[in-house]
ZATIDO-11290 format. One record per residue: residue in one letter; x, y, z of N, C-alpha, C, CB in turn. Coordinates in steps of 0.05 Angstrom, whole numbers, padded with zeros to 5 digits, always signed. Glycine has a CB too. Layout:
N
AXYZXYZXYZXYZ ...
This chain:
333
M+00506+00197-00303+00491+00196-00330+00468+00216-00329+00480+00167-00336 P+00463+00230-00350+00441+00249-00352+00416+00235-00346+00439+00263-00379 I+00396+00248-00332+00370+00234-00327+00356+00225-00352+00353+00252-00312 E+00356+00243-00373+00342+00234-00398+00354+00209-00410+00343+00256-00419 S+00381+00207-00408+00394+00183-00420+00388+00159-00404+00425+00185-00422 R+00388+00163-00377+00382+00140-00360+00354+00130-00363+00386+00147-00332 C+00336+00148-00365+00307+00141-00369+00304+00125-00394+00288+00166-00370 D+00318+00133-00416+00317+00119-00442+00325+00089-00439+00336+00133-00462 Q+00343+00083-00419+00353+00058-00419+00335+00037-00399+00383+00061-00410 L+00318+00051-00384+00301+00035-00367+00280+00020-00381+00289+00052-00346 K+00273-00004-00371+00252-00019-00384+00224-00008-00376+00255-00050-00376 H+00204-00015-00394+00177-00006-00389+00158-00028-00383+00168+00009-00413 D+00168-00052-00379+00150-00075-00370+00169-00095-00360+00131-00087-00395 Y+00157-00117-00352+00174-00139-00341+00182-00160-00359+00161-00152-00318 T+00178-00157-00385+00182-00177-00405+00210-00190-00404+00176-00166-00432 D+00230-00173-00399+00257-00183-00400+00268-00191-00371+00275-00162-00413 L+00251-00189-00352+00260-00197-00323+00259-00227-00321+00241-00184-00301 I+00279-00241-00334+00280-00270-00334+00298-00278-00311+00289-00281-00361 P+00298-00305-00305+00316-00313-00281+00344-00306-00284+00315-00343-00277 E+00357-00307-00307+00384-00300-00310+00388-00271-00301+00392-00304-00338 V+00371-00254-00308+00373-00224-00302+00370-00222-00272+00351-00207-00317 I+00351-00235-00260+00347-00234-00232+00372-00242-00216+00324-00251-00224 L+00383-00264-00223+00407-00275-00209+00431-00258-00214+00413-00304-00219 S+00433-00246-00238+00457-00230-00242+00453-00204-00229+00463-00227-00273 A+00429-00194-00223+00425-00169-00209+00435-00173-00180+00395-00162-00209 F+00430-00196-00167+00441-00200-00141+00472-00200-00142+00431-00227-00129 E+00483-00212-00162+00511-00214-00165+00525-00187-00170+00518-00233-00186 S+00508-00170-00184+00520-00142-00190+00524-00125-00166+00501-00127-00210 V+00511-00132-00143+00517-00117-00118+00531-00135-00098+00491-00106-00105 G+00545-00155-00107+00564-00169-00090+00555-00194-00078+00571-00153-00071 Y+00530-00206-00085+00522-00230-00072+00526-00253-00092+00493-00229-00061 E+00540-00274-00083+00542-00298-00100+00519-00316-00095+00568-00313-00094 T+00504-00323-00115+00480-00339-00112+00484-00368-00117+00459-00329-00130 S+00467-00385-00106+00468-00413-00111+00452-00420-00137+00457-00428-00087 G+00438-00400-00149+00422-00405-00171+00393-00413-00165+00434-00426-00188 R+00387-00418-00139+00360-00424-00131+00345-00400-00122+00360-00445-00109 M+00321-00396-00133+00305-00373-00127+00275-00380-00127+00311-00351-00147 L+00261-00361-00114+00231-00366-00111+00217-00340-00114+00225-00379-00084 A+00197-00338-00131+00181-00314-00133+00162-00312-00110+00166-00314-00159 L+00162-00289-00097+00145-00284-00073+00120-00271-00081+00159-00269-00052 N+00101-00270-00063+00072-00260-00069+00073-00229-00072+00052-00268-00045 S+00077-00220-00096+00075-00192-00101+00066-00187-00130+00102-00178-00096 Y+00048-00167-00136+00040-00162-00164+00047-00135-00173+00010-00166-00167 E+00047-00115-00155+00054-00088-00164+00083-00088-00173+00049-00067-00141 N+00101-00099-00156+00129-00103-00162+00134-00132-00167+00147-00093-00138 R+00158-00139-00172+00167-00167-00173+00187-00172-00150+00180-00174-00201 V+00181-00192-00134+00198-00196-00110+00206-00226-00110+00182-00188-00082 Y+00233-00229-00106+00245-00256-00108+00262-00262-00084+00261-00258-00133 R+00261-00286-00072+00278-00297-00052+00300-00313-00067+00261-00315-00032 C+00324-00306-00061+00347-00319-00073+00365-00332-00054+00361-00301-00089 E+00372-00357-00057+00392-00369-00040+00419-00361-00046+00390-00397-00040 L+00436-00357-00025+00466-00351-00030+00482-00375-00029+00477-00331-00010 E+00503-00373-00042+00523-00396-00043+00534-00401-00015+00546-00391-00064 A+00538-00380-00001+00551-00383+00026+00530-00391+00045+00564-00357+00037 G+00503-00395+00039+00482-00401+00058+00465-00378+00064+00495-00411+00084 G+00441-00384+00072+00420-00363+00077+00408-00353+00050+00433-00338+00092 A+00393-00333+00052+00379-00322+00030+00374-00293+00032+00353-00335+00026 M+00370-00279+00009+00364-00251+00009+00339-00247-00009+00389-00234-00001 V+00328-00222-00006+00304-00216-00023+00310-00191-00040+00278-00213-00006 A+00302-00192-00066+00305-00169-00082+00277-00160-00091+00323-00175-00106 K+00272-00134-00091+00247-00123-00102+00255-00107-00128+00232-00104-00080 F+00242-00116-00149+00246-00101-00174+00222-00084-00179+00251-00121-00199 Y+00227-00057-00179+00205-00038-00180+00191-00038-00206+00215-00011-00174 R+00166-00035-00206+00149-00034-00230+00159-00011-00246+00120-00032-00223 P+00166-00016-00272+00175+00005-00289+00154+00027-00292+00184-00006-00315 D+00163+00052-00293+00146+00076-00298+00127+00082-00275+00129+00071-00323 R+00129+00070-00252+00112+00076-00230+00123+00098-00211+00106+00052-00214 W+00146+00093-00199+00157+00113-00182+00183+00126-00194+00162+00099-00154 S+00187+00151-00188+00212+00163-00195+00233+00155-00175+00209+00194-00195 D+00259+00158-00183+00280+00152-00165+00277+00167-00139+00306+00157-00178 E+00268+00192-00140+00266+00210-00117+00244+00198-00097+00258+00239-00126 A+00223+00186-00110+00202+00176-00093+00212+00151-00080+00176+00170-00109 I+00226+00133-00093+00237+00110-00081+00257+00116-00059+00250+00094-00102 A+00273+00138-00064+00292+00147-00045+00278+00155-00018+00309+00171-00057 E+00254+00169-00022+00239+00176+00002+00228+00152+00017+00216+00193-00005 E+00219+00131+00003+00209+00106+00016+00233+00094+00033+00198+00086-00006 H+00256+00093+00021+00279+00081+00034+00289+00098+00059+00301+00079+00013 Q+00287+00123+00056+00294+00142+00077+00276+00139+00101+00294+00170+00067 F+00250+00136+00094+00230+00132+00116+00236+00107+00132+00201+00129+00105 A+00242+00085+00117+00249+00060+00129+00274+00062+00147+00253+00040+00109 F+00294+00077+00138+00320+00080+00154+00312+00096+00179+00343+00095+00136 E+00296+00117+00177+00289+00131+00201+00274+00116+00221+00274+00153+00197 L+00257+00097+00213+00242+00080+00230+00260+00061+00245+00222+00063+00214 L+00280+00050+00229+00299+00032+00241+00316+00045+00262+00316+00021+00221 E+00322+00071+00257+00339+00086+00276+00325+00089+00304+00345+00115+00264 Q+00297+00087+00302+00281+00090+00326+00274+00062+00337+00254+00107+00319 E+00288+00042+00327+00283+00015+00334+00254+00005+00330+00291+00011+00362 I+00242+00015+00309+00215+00007+00301+00217-00016+00281+00197+00031+00289 P+00204-00039+00285+00209-00063+00269+00198-00062+00242+00200-00087+00282 V+00213-00051+00224+00207-00053+00195+00231-00065+00181+00199-00025+00183 V+00227-00077+00158+00248-00089+00143+00256-00068+00121+00238-00117+00130 A+00279-00056+00125+00291-00034+00108+00309-00047+00087+00307-00013+00124 P+00311-00034+00064+00331-00043+00044+00359-00040+00055+00329-00027+00018 L+00376-00057+00044+00404-00056+00053+00420-00035+00038+00417-00084+00048 R+00437-00021+00052+00456-00002+00039+00481-00017+00030+00464+00022+00060 I+00488-00013+00005+00513-00026-00004+00529-00004-00017+00507-00050-00024 D+00554+00000-00004+00570+00022-00012+00556+00050-00012+00582+00017-00040 G+00537+00051+00009+00523+00077+00014+00497+00080-00003+00542+00100+00007 E+00492+00061-00022+00467+00063-00039+00448+00041-00031+00475+00061-00069 S+00422+00047-00036+00401+00027-00031+00383+00021-00054+00385+00036-00009 L+00387+00037-00076+00372+00033-00102+00392+00028-00123+00354+00058-00109 F+00387+00006-00137+00407-00002-00158+00392-00006-00185+00423-00029-00149 E+00408-00007-00206+00396-00013-00233+00414-00034-00246+00394+00013-00252 H+00399-00053-00259+00413-00076-00274+00397-00082-00298+00416-00103-00257 Q+00410-00080-00320+00397-00087-00346+00369-00073-00349+00394-00118-00349 G+00368-00048-00341+00345-00032-00346+00323-00034-00324+00333-00039-00372 Y+00328-00049-00301+00309-00053-00280+00320-00042-00255+00302-00082-00277 R+00305-00025-00241+00313-00016-00215+00304-00036-00193+00302+00012-00210 F+00323-00039-00173+00317-00060-00154+00331-00051-00126+00328-00090-00164 S+00322-00062-00105+00333-00059-00079+00335-00088-00067+00315-00039-00061 V+00353-00091-00047+00358-00117-00035+00351-00115-00005+00387-00127-00039 Y+00338-00135+00005+00328-00136+00033+00337-00161+00048+00298-00135+00033 P+00340-00159+00073+00345-00186+00088+00318-00201+00088+00356-00181+00119 L+00320-00227+00090+00297-00244+00091+00285-00244+00119+00304-00271+00082 R+00260-00239+00121+00246-00238+00146+00221-00254+00144+00239-00209+00154 G+00215-00272+00164+00191-00288+00163+00170-00278+00180+00197-00315+00171 G+00150-00294+00184+00127-00287+00201+00100-00297+00189+00125-00257+00204 R+00079-00292+00204+00053-00300+00195+00034-00275+00195+00041-00322+00214 W+00013-00277+00179-00007-00255+00180-00021-00255+00206-00027-00258+00158 P-00025-00232+00217-00036-00230+00244-00067-00236+00245-00030-00201+00254 D-00076-00249+00265-00105-00253+00269-00119-00228+00278-00110-00276+00289 L-00106-00214+00297-00118-00188+00307-00146-00195+00320-00122-00166+00283 E-00148-00216+00333-00174-00224+00344-00176-00218+00375-00180-00254+00339 T-00153-00209+00386-00153-00204+00415-00148-00175+00420-00131-00222+00429 R-00155-00166+00443-00150-00138+00451-00120-00133+00453-00165-00132+00478 E-00105-00153+00462-00076-00150+00465-00063-00146+00437-00064-00175+00479 D-00071-00161+00417-00061-00158+00390-00067-00130+00380-00072-00179+00370 L-00091-00121+00382-00099-00095+00371-00084-00072+00386-00131-00091+00372 N-00080-00075+00413-00065-00057+00429-00037-00056+00417-00064-00065+00458 W-00025-00078+00411+00002-00080+00401+00004-00065+00375+00010-00109+00399 M-00014-00071+00357-00014-00058+00332-00018-00027+00334-00036-00071+00314 G-00035-00019+00353-00038+00009+00357-00013+00023+00365-00058+00014+00377 R+00002+00011+00385+00027+00020+00394+00048+00023+00370+00038+00000+00415 F+00048+00002+00354+00066+00000+00332+00061+00022+00312+00063-00027+00318 I+00036+00026+00304+00029+00047+00284+00034+00076+00296-00002+00043+00275 A+00029+00080+00323+00034+00105+00334+00064+00112+00333+00024+00106+00363 R+00081+00093+00337+00108+00097+00336+00117+00105+00308+00122+00072+00345 I+00106+00091+00288+00112+00099+00260+00103+00128+00254+00098+00080+00241 H+00078+00135+00264+00068+00161+00259+00085+00183+00273+00039+00163+00268 N+00096+00177+00296+00113+00196+00308+00137+00205+00292+00122+00186+00333 V+00148+00184+00278+00170+00189+00260+00159+00202+00235+00185+00164+00253 G+00135+00194+00225+00123+00207+00203+00117+00236+00205+00100+00195+00199 R+00111+00245+00229+00105+00272+00234+00129+00292+00233+00091+00274+00260 T+00153+00280+00234+00177+00297+00235+00184+00311+00208+00202+00281+00244 A+00172+00301+00187+00178+00311+00159+00155+00303+00141+00205+00300+00148 G+00157+00311+00116+00137+00303+00095+00150+00293+00072+00121+00326+00088 F+00135+00278+00056+00144+00268+00031+00141+00290+00010+00129+00241+00022 K+00160+00294-00008+00157+00314-00029+00152+00302-00056+00182+00331-00031 H+00157+00276-00060+00156+00263-00086+00137+00240-00086+00183+00253-00094 R+00121+00236-00064+00103+00212-00063+00074+00224-00062+00110+00193-00037 H+00055+00206-00065+00027+00212-00067+00016+00224-00039+00011+00186-00075 R-00005+00237-00041-00021+00246-00019-00049+00234-00019-00023+00276-00018 I-00061+00228+00002-00089+00218+00003-00107+00241-00005-00096+00207+00031 E-00121+00239-00027-00137+00260-00037-00161+00249-00055-00119+00280-00054 I-00182+00263-00055-00206+00253-00068-00203+00250-00099-00229+00272-00062 N-00189+00271-00111-00187+00270-00140-00170+00246-00149-00174+00298-00151 R-00147+00242-00137-00131+00221-00146-00142+00193-00142-00106+00222-00131 M-00157+00190-00119-00166+00163-00111-00195+00159-00118-00163+00160-00081 G-00209+00180-00126-00238+00176-00132-00245+00186-00160-00255+00191-00112 N-00241+00212-00167-00249+00222-00193-00233+00209-00216-00245+00253-00193 E-00207+00209-00212-00190+00198-00234-00194+00168-00239-00159+00203-00228 P-00197+00151-00218-00202+00122-00224-00228+00118-00237-00201+00106-00200 A-00250+00132-00229-00277+00130-00241-00275+00139-00272-00298+00148-00225 A-00261+00161-00276-00259+00170-00304-00243+00150-00320-00245+00198-00305 Y-00222+00137-00311-00206+00119-00325-00223+00095-00332-00181+00111-00310 L-00238+00083-00313-00255+00060-00320-00275+00065-00340-00269+00050-00297 Q-00286+00089-00339-00308+00096-00360-00296+00101-00386-00326+00121-00352 A-00272+00116-00387-00260+00123-00413-00249+00099-00427-00239+00144-00409 N-00242+00078-00413-00229+00055-00425-00247+00031-00428-00204+00048-00409 G-00272+00035-00425-00292+00014-00432-00294-00009-00412-00285+00003-00459 F-00286-00005-00387-00286-00027-00367-00314-00030-00357-00265-00021-00343 I-00330-00010-00353-00357-00011-00344-00376-00023-00364-00366+00015-00335 P-00389-00046-00358-00408-00058-00378-00430-00039-00385-00419-00084-00368 S-00438-00040-00411-00458-00019-00422-00483-00019-00404-00466-00025-00452 H-00492-00041-00393-00518-00042-00378-00513-00029-00351-00528-00071-00374 L-00489-00022-00343-00483-00010-00316-00475+00018-00319-00461-00025-00301 E-00470+00028-00342-00456+00054-00348-00472+00078-00334-00455+00060-00381 V-00498+00078-00338-00513+00101-00326-00515+00098-00296-00543+00102-00337 A-00520+00073-00286-00522+00069-00257-00494+00075-00244-00531+00039-00251 Y-00472+00067-00257-00446+00073-00246-00440+00102-00243-00426+00062-00263 Q-00445+00118-00266-00440+00146-00266-00456+00160-00245-00446+00157-00292 T-00482+00154-00244-00499+00167-00224-00490+00160-00196-00527+00158-00227 L-00483+00135-00191-00474+00127-00164-00447+00140-00157-00471+00097-00163 V-00429+00143-00176-00404+00156-00171-00408+00185-00165-00386+00152-00192 D-00424+00198-00179-00430+00227-00173-00439+00230-00145-00451+00238-00190 D-00460+00213-00136-00470+00216-00109-00449+00208-00087-00496+00199-00105 L-00434+00188-00094-00414+00179-00075-00390+00200-00069-00402+00151-00086 L-00382+00212-00092-00361+00231-00090-00370+00256-00074-00352+00239-00117 K-00396+00264-00078-00407+00285-00062-00407+00277-00032-00434+00293-00071 A-00415+00253-00026-00416+00243+00002-00387+00242+00014-00431+00214+00002 I-00369+00234-00003-00342+00233+00007-00331+00261+00014-00324+00220-00013 Q-00337+00280-00004-00330+00307+00002-00343+00319+00025-00335+00323-00022 S-00366+00312+00030-00379+00320+00056-00367+00310+00079-00407+00312+00057 A-00358+00284+00078-00344+00273+00100-00318+00287+00107-00339+00246+00096 F-00304+00294+00087-00279+00310+00090-00286+00337+00100-00263+00311+00063 D-00307+00349+00092-00315+00375+00102-00322+00373+00132-00339+00387+00085 R-00336+00351+00140-00343+00349+00168-00318+00345+00184-00364+00326+00173 C-00298+00330+00174-00273+00327+00188-00259+00353+00192-00255+00308+00173 G-00259+00371+00172-00244+00395+00174-00215+00391+00170-00249+00406+00199 E-00199+00409+00181-00170+00407+00178-00157+00384+00193-00159+00432+00186 Y-00138+00372+00179-00122+00351+00193-00094+00354+00183-00133+00321+00187 K-00075+00341+00197-00046+00342+00190-00040+00319+00171-00028+00340+00216 N-00028+00326+00148-00017+00306+00131+00009+00297+00141-00015+00315+00104 I+00012+00271+00148+00037+00260+00157+00047+00238+00140+00034+00250+00185 R+00071+00229+00143+00081+00206+00128+00069+00181+00140+00112+00206+00129 L+00057+00164+00123+00042+00139+00132+00055+00115+00119+00012+00141+00125 H+00047+00092+00131+00051+00067+00116+00034+00067+00090+00044+00042+00134 G+00009+00076+00093-00008+00080+00069-00023+00057+00060+00008+00089+00047 D-00014+00032+00066-00030+00007+00056-00030-00012+00080-00017-00008+00029 C-00040-00003+00103-00037-00017+00128-00059-00038+00132-00038+00003+00152 H-00057-00060+00117-00078-00081+00121-00063-00106+00131-00096-00088+00094 R-00078-00126+00139-00066-00148+00152-00046-00164+00135-00087-00166+00162 S-00050-00164+00108-00032-00177+00092-00005-00164+00089-00044-00180+00068 N-00003-00140+00098+00022-00126+00096+00038-00126+00123+00018-00097+00086 V+00025-00142+00142+00039-00143+00168+00046-00173+00172+00021-00132+00193 L+00070-00177+00181+00080-00204+00190+00083-00204+00220+00108-00211+00177 W+00074-00226+00233+00076-00228+00262+00094-00251+00271+00048-00232+00273 T+00111-00245+00290+00127-00266+00303+00123-00267+00332+00157-00263+00298 D+00138-00283+00347+00136-00283+00376+00145-00255+00387+00154-00307+00389 D+00161-00240+00372+00168-00214+00382+00148-00191+00374+00195-00208+00373 G+00126-00199+00360+00107-00178+00352+00105-00173+00323+00113-00153+00366 P+00093-00152+00314+00088-00146+00285+00112-00132+00274+00063-00129+00281 H+00114-00135+00247+00132-00118+00231+00122-00115+00203+00161-00130+00230 F+00130-00093+00191+00122-00088+00163+00146-00097+00146+00115-00058+00158 V+00141-00110+00122+00163-00117+00106+00165-00100+00081+00160-00145+00099 D+00147-00081+00078+00149-00064+00054+00134-00038+00059+00137-00078+00029 L+00148-00016+00049+00134+00011+00051+00129+00021+00023+00152+00032+00066 D+00124+00005+00004+00122+00013-00024+00099+00033-00029+00118-00010-00041 D+00079+00033-00012+00055+00051-00016+00056+00074+00004+00029+00036-00013 C+00079+00078+00019+00078+00100+00037+00073+00128+00024+00104+00101+00050 C+00058+00144+00039+00047+00169+00027+00042+00189+00049+00020+00163+00012 N+00032+00212+00040+00024+00232+00059-00007+00230+00063+00032+00261+00050 G-00017+00233+00087-00044+00233+00092-00051+00234+00122-00055+00209+00080 P-00078+00232+00128-00088+00232+00156-00079+00206+00171-00119+00234+00156 A-00073+00208+00196-00065+00185+00213-00085+00162+00211-00062+00194+00242 I-00111+00168+00210-00131+00148+00210-00129+00129+00186-00159+00161+00211 Q-00115+00137+00165-00111+00120+00142-00097+00093+00149-00094+00135+00121 D-00080+00095+00169-00065+00070+00177-00079+00055+00199-00038+00077+00187 L-00103+00063+00207-00118+00049+00227-00143+00036+00216-00124+00067+00249 W-00158+00050+00197-00184+00041+00190-00183+00013+00176-00198+00061+00174 M-00162+00006+00162-00161-00018+00146-00158-00044+00164-00138-00015+00125 L-00154-00038+00189-00152-00059+00209-00179-00066+00221-00133-00052+00231 L-00200-00050+00214-00226-00054+00223-00242-00071+00205-00239-00029+00228 S-00259-00089+00217-00276-00105+00198-00302-00114+00213-00260-00130+00186 G-00321-00123+00199-00344-00132+00211-00366-00112+00213-00338-00142+00236 E-00387-00116+00232-00408-00098+00235-00399-00073+00251-00433-00112+00248 R-00418-00054+00252-00410-00029+00266-00401-00033+00295-00434-00010+00265 Q-00415-00050+00310-00406-00053+00338-00380-00067+00340-00426-00068+00355 E-00374-00086+00322-00348-00099+00321-00326-00079+00315-00348-00121+00299 M-00331-00062+00295-00310-00043+00288-00306-00022+00309-00316-00029+00262 T-00327-00015+00324-00324+00003+00346-00306-00008+00368-00350+00010+00357 E-00310-00033+00374-00294-00048+00395-00265-00050+00385-00306-00078+00401 Q-00261-00056+00360-00233-00059+00349-00219-00032+00349-00233-00071+00321 L-00233-00011+00342-00223+00016+00341-00214+00025+00370-00244+00036+00329 C-00231+00020+00390-00223+00026+00417-00199+00011+00425-00246+00019+00436 D-00196-00014+00418-00172-00029+00426-00147-00018+00412-00175-00059+00421 L-00151-00012+00386-00128+00001+00372-00119+00026+00385-00136+00007+00344 L-00138+00044+00391-00132+00070+00402-00121+00069+00430-00157+00087+00403 E-00128+00048+00444-00118+00044+00472-00087+00041+00470-00131+00016+00486 G-00079+00025+00451-00049+00023+00447-00038+00047+00433-00042-00003+00431 Y-00050+00057+00413-00040+00081+00398-00034+00104+00417-00060+00089+00376 E-00052+00109+00436-00051+00133+00452-00030+00131+00474-00078+00139+00463 E-00017+00106+00476+00007+00105+00494+00030+00120+00483+00015+00076+00498 F+00030+00125+00456+00053+00138+00443+00044+00164+00428+00068+00119+00425 A+00020+00166+00421+00011+00189+00404-00018+00194+00408+00017+00185+00373 S-00026+00218+00399-00056+00224+00401-00067+00225+00373-00061+00251+00416 L-00092+00214+00371-00106+00216+00344-00127+00238+00347-00121+00187+00335 E-00126+00255+00327-00146+00276+00327-00172+00263+00320-00138+00299+00307 L-00193+00264+00339-00217+00249+00334-00235+00259+00312-00231+00247+00360 N-00231+00284+00302-00246+00291+00278-00238+00274+00253-00241+00322+00271 E-00216+00260+00254-00208+00242+00232-00226+00218+00230-00179+00233+00236 L-00242+00212+00251-00260+00189+00250-00281+00193+00229-00272+00184+00277 H-00287+00218+00222-00306+00224+00201-00297+00212+00174-00310+00254+00200 L-00271+00207+00171-00259+00198+00145-00260+00170+00141-00232+00207+00142 I-00266+00152+00160-00263+00125+00157-00278+00114+00133-00272+00112+00180 E-00304+00119+00130-00320+00107+00108-00313+00121+00082-00351+00108+00114 A-00305+00147+00084-00297+00160+00059-00271+00148+00048-00294+00192+00064 L-00251+00142+00066-00227+00129+00057-00232+00101+00047-00207+00128+00080 R-00250+00087+00060-00256+00061+00050-00269+00062+00022-00274+00047+00070 S-00286+00081+00018-00297+00084-00009-00276+00091-00030-00319+00105-00009 L-00259+00110-00024-00238+00117-00042-00219+00093-00049-00221+00141-00029 R-00213+00077-00029-00196+00054-00034-00210+00034-00052-00189+00041-00007 M-00236+00030-00050-00251+00011-00067-00250+00021-00096-00281+00009-00057 M-00254+00047-00101-00254+00059-00127-00225+00058-00139-00266+00089-00125 H-00205+00064-00123-00178+00064-00132-00169+00035-00138-00160+00076-00111 Y-00178+00015-00123-00169-00013-00127-00181-00023-00152-00178-00031-00103 A-00206-00017-00159-00216-00026-00185-00201-00015-00208-00244-00018-00187 A-00194+00011-00207-00179+00023-00229-00150+00011-00230-00179+00056-00226 W-00140+00005-00206-00112-00006-00206-00111-00033-00220-00100-00008-00177 L-00132-00049-00215-00133-00075-00231-00136-00070-00260-00157-00093-00222 A-00152-00052-00267-00158-00045-00295-00132-00035-00309-00179-00024-00296 K-00117-00018-00295-00092-00007-00308-00071-00028-00310-00081+00017-00291 R-00073-00049-00293-00051-00070-00294-00060-00094-00311-00043-00079-00264 W-00085-00093-00323-00095-00118-00336-00078-00127-00360-00124-00113-00346 H-00061-00109-00371-00043-00119-00393-00020-00134-00382-00033-00095-00410 D-00014-00134-00356+00007-00149-00344-00003-00178-00341+00014-00137-00317 P+00012-00198-00352+00003-00225-00354-00002-00236-00324+00024-00243-00369 A+00012-00226-00304+00008-00235-00278-00019-00229-00267+00028-00223-00260 F-00033-00208-00276-00058-00200-00263-00081-00219-00271-00066-00170-00273 P-00086-00226-00298-00108-00243-00303-00104-00270-00290-00112-00247-00332 L-00081-00280-00284-00075-00303-00272-00083-00301-00241-00046-00310-00276 A-00075-00278-00229-00080-00275-00200-00109-00265-00193-00059-00254-00190 F-00121-00252-00213-00146-00241-00208-00167-00249-00229-00144-00212-00206 P-00171-00274-00233-00188-00283-00256-00216-00275-00254-00187-00312-00258 W-00226-00266-00231-00253-00257-00227-00257-00228-00236-00260-00259-00199 F-00235-00215-00241-00239-00186-00247-00250-00182-00276-00212-00171-00243 N-00263-00160-00280-00272-00151-00307-00293-00169-00318-00248-00150-00327 S-00309-00181-00302-00332-00197-00312-00358-00180-00304-00333-00227-00298 N-00379-00187-00317-00404-00174-00310-00410-00176-00281-00426-00184-00326 Q-00405-00200-00270-00411-00205-00241-00394-00187-00224-00406-00235-00234 Y-00369-00184-00231-00351-00167-00214-00361-00139-00214-00321-00167-00225 W-00368-00128-00237-00377-00100-00238-00405-00095-00225-00378-00091-00266 E-00422-00117-00227-00448-00114-00213-00444-00114-00183-00468-00137-00222 E-00426-00132-00173-00419-00132-00145-00406-00107-00135-00401-00155-00139 H-00388-00096-00154-00374-00071-00147-00394-00048-00144-00353-00063-00169 V-00414-00045-00162-00434-00025-00159-00450-00028-00134-00451-00025-00182 L-00457-00053-00128-00471-00059-00102-00455-00049-00078-00477-00089-00100 E-00429-00056-00079-00413-00049-00055-00410-00019-00053-00384-00062-00057 L-00407-00004-00075-00407+00025-00075-00434+00037-00064-00400+00036-00103 R-00456+00023-00071-00482+00033-00060-00483+00029-00029-00506+00018-00073 E-00471+00007-00020-00471+00003+00008-00453+00023+00023-00462-00025+00013 Q-00432+00031+00009-00414+00052+00019-00429+00080+00021-00388+00054+00001 L-00445+00085+00002-00461+00109+00002-00479+00110+00027-00479+00111-00024 S-00490+00086+00033-00507+00085+00055-00490+00089+00081-00523+00059+00055 R-00467+00077+00083-00451+00078+00106-00442+00107+00111-00427+00058+00103 L-00438+00122+00089-00430+00151+00092-00452+00167+00106-00422+00163+00065 D-00475+00157+00105-00498+00172+00119-00500+00164+00147-00524+00168+00106 E-00487+00144+00157-00489+00135+00185-00472+00154+00203-00478+00105+00189 P-00479+00155+00228-00462+00169+00247-00433+00160+00248-00474+00168+00274 V-00416+00177+00257-00387+00169+00258-00385+00149+00281-00368+00194+00262 L-00365+00132+00279-00359+00113+00303-00352+00129+00327-00334+00093+00296 V-00364+00122+00349-00358+00134+00374-00339+00119+00391-00381+00138+00389 V-00316+00131+00402-00299+00115+00418-00296+00130+00445-00272+00110+00403 
C-alpha cells in the first residue's frame, strides 16, 4: 500500500481503541483470546494484558498515533532484537511471520511476552553495581550503530522548543510569564555552558528513559520491558536518572554504578559535566510533554495536579534550583 494511502487510514487519537478492537487485534495476528484483558500502566502508548484461551497471557502495545514513524518503531524493535542476541535481558516484541509491527483498524501495535517483576530499590552497592553492568552491556550494543529515524539528546528539542510551546499556548500563568522567560533564558545559557565544558562526546544508541519505573527486578536481576524512548545521546543519559538525594549521596551512587559499568565499558568522564544539564532539560521537556498531551482524557485523570498555579510556581522554583546546581562543581568519582 502506498505510504500516503496508509497514513490516511491511520487513526489520530485513541477514541476508537475500544475493547473489541484490542481483542480483535490480538486475534488478527493469530492469538485466540479468552476475552479477559487489563489495561497496564502506560500513558504515552496504550498497553494491555490479554489472557489467551489456551492459557497464559500476552501484552500488546498500541503506539500513540502521529508520534513515531514506522521507520522509528522498526529501529526500536531492531535495537531490542540486537540486545537479545547478546543475551541482555530486555523484553523484545515478538516476530510473527517475520514482522513485529502490525496494524489493525487504523492502530499500529506490537505484541510482547508477559514479564513480571518489581521496581528496584537500588539501595545497596550490589544493586547499583548490577545496574551499571546491565547498562554498560546495553551501551556496548548501542555503540555498534546509530539511529537514523529517532531523536537525539539536544538542547533545542528538549529545552528551547518545550519552553516556547508552553509560552505560545498559554500554559504559563500570567503572573509567572516574565519570571519564567527570564529564568529559561538564564537556564538555557547555563545548560549550553555545561555542554561546552563537556566538549565532544560520542552519540550512541541509548535506552533514553532509564529511571527506576522503567526497570523490573526479579531474582535473576533487572530487565527493561520497553524501549519506546530509545534515542541517540551521551552514555551518561542512562546513568544520571538513577541518582537521587543530596550531592554526597549522588556521588556514592554514581561511584557504585560506575564500578559495575566499567566491568564492561568505559565512561568518558567529561560527560559528568552533563548530569545537571540533562536533568534540567528533562524537567523542561516533561512539563511540555504533559501540556501537549492534556487533550488526552487519560492525562487529567493521571496527573490532576498539572496545570494549576501551584504546579507552575513549583516548576519555576525547581528550575531556579537547577540553575544553582549548574553552578556547582561537577561530581567527582
